[in-house]
C-alpha positions in Angstrom: 81.0 43.7 98.7 82.0 47.5 97.7 79.9 50.3 100.0 77.3 52.0 97.6 79.6 55.3 97.8 82.7 54.0 96.6 80.7 52.5 93.8 79.8 56.2 93.5 82.8 57.4 93.3 84.0 54.9 90.4 81.1 55.3 88.4 81.9 59.2 88.8 85.5 58.8 87.5 84.1 56.7 84.2 81.6 59.7 83.7 84.9 62.5 83.9 84.1 63.3 87.5 81.3 65.6 86.7 80.3 68.2 89.6 76.9 70.0 90.3 77.7 74.1 91.0 75.5 74.6 93.8 75.1 78.8 94.6 74.5 79.0 98.4 71.8 81.3 99.5 71.9 85.0 99.2 72.1 85.8 102.8 75.1 83.6 102.7 76.9 85.8 99.6 80.1 87.4 100.6 80.8 89.0 97.2 77.9 91.6 97.3 79.1 94.7 96.0 80.1 97.5 98.8 76.5 99.4 99.5 74.2 96.6 97.7 71.4 95.1 99.7 68.8 92.5 99.0 65.4 94.2 98.0 62.9 91.4 98.6 59.9 93.4 96.8 61.9 93.8 93.6 63.5 90.3 94.0 67.3 92.0 93.5 70.2 93.9 95.2 69.9 97.7 95.0 72.1 100.6 96.2 71.1 103.6 97.7 70.9 105.3 94.7 68.8 102.7 92.8 70.9 101.0 91.0 70.7 97.5 90.4 72.9 94.3 90.7 71.5 90.6 89.9 73.7 88.4 89.1 73.0 85.8 86.8 75.7 83.3 87.0 78.8 82.1 89.1 81.1 84.8 87.2 79.2 87.1 89.2 80.1 86.0 92.6 83.2 85.0 94.6 84.4 81.7 94.8 82.9 81.4 98.7 79.2 81.8 97.4 79.0 78.8 95.7 79.9 75.0 96.0 80.5 72.0 93.9 78.9 68.7 95.0 80.3 65.3 93.4 77.5 64.3 90.2 76.4 60.7 88.5 74.8 62.4 85.3 71.4 61.0 84.3 71.7 59.0 81.0 70.1 60.2 77.9 68.0 57.6 77.3 66.2 57.7 81.0 65.9 61.7 80.0 64.6 60.8 76.6 61.6 58.9 78.1 61.0 61.0 80.9 60.6 63.9 78.4 58.3 61.8 76.2 55.9 60.9 79.1 55.5 64.4 80.0 57.3 64.1 83.4 60.1 66.3 82.3 60.4 69.1 79.5 63.4 69.7 77.0 65.0 72.3 79.6 65.0 70.1 82.2 68.1 67.9 83.3 68.6 65.3 86.1 71.8 64.2 88.3 71.8 61.8 91.1 73.9 63.1 94.4 74.8 61.3 97.4 73.0 61.6 101.2 75.6 63.8 102.2 75.0 66.6 99.9 71.3 66.3 99.8 71.1 69.6 102.2 73.8 71.8 100.2 71.5 71.1 97.1 68.1 72.0 98.9 69.8 74.8 100.2 71.4 76.5 97.1 70.0 79.5 95.5 70.4 78.0 92.0 72.6 75.7 90.5 75.2 75.7 87.4 75.8 72.7 85.2 77.8 72.5 81.7 77.4 76.6 81.7 74.0 76.7 82.3 72.1 77.6 85.1 69.0 75.7 86.2 66.4 75.4 89.2 65.5 72.9 91.3 62.4 71.4 90.8 62.1 67.8 92.9 64.8 65.9 95.4 63.9 62.8 95.4 65.4 59.7 97.4 66.2 56.0 95.9 65.2 53.6 97.4 62.5 55.5 99.5 62.7 54.8 103.0 66.4 54.3 102.9 68.1 56.4 99.9 71.7 55.6 98.6 71.3 58.4 96.8 69.1 61.6 95.5 67.8 62.1 91.6 67.8 65.7 91.9 65.7 67.2 88.7 66.9 70.6 87.4 65.1 73.0 85.6 66.3 75.9 83.3 66.5 79.3 84.7 
């Protein structure tokens, strides 16, 4: 019997080895321009002159400010059923990750997938109580 992680890996290969880019929490960013610090009141980075720096994609960050997680993409038919049923809106995506990657996913500031940015909506273990994988529902930023 093949361990589940090995099956996950093989299925990823068939899907083209997709990854989810997880942007680390702001407090861990090393690519913040010199002189800027985060201002929670304005939800942005400001310097002493009041200039704003607000990254909108990983292109604005250092490569040390994000990491990738192996994923299995949600199938199109299942996504359509969830959308039609009102569980997901048109801008939502869902992917599956292994338990070893859940902490990285939960800590992320935001995500990138197929050059689009997303926020997390929900991370659900499957099966409940003895998770072999987690379903991550993402919503467009």
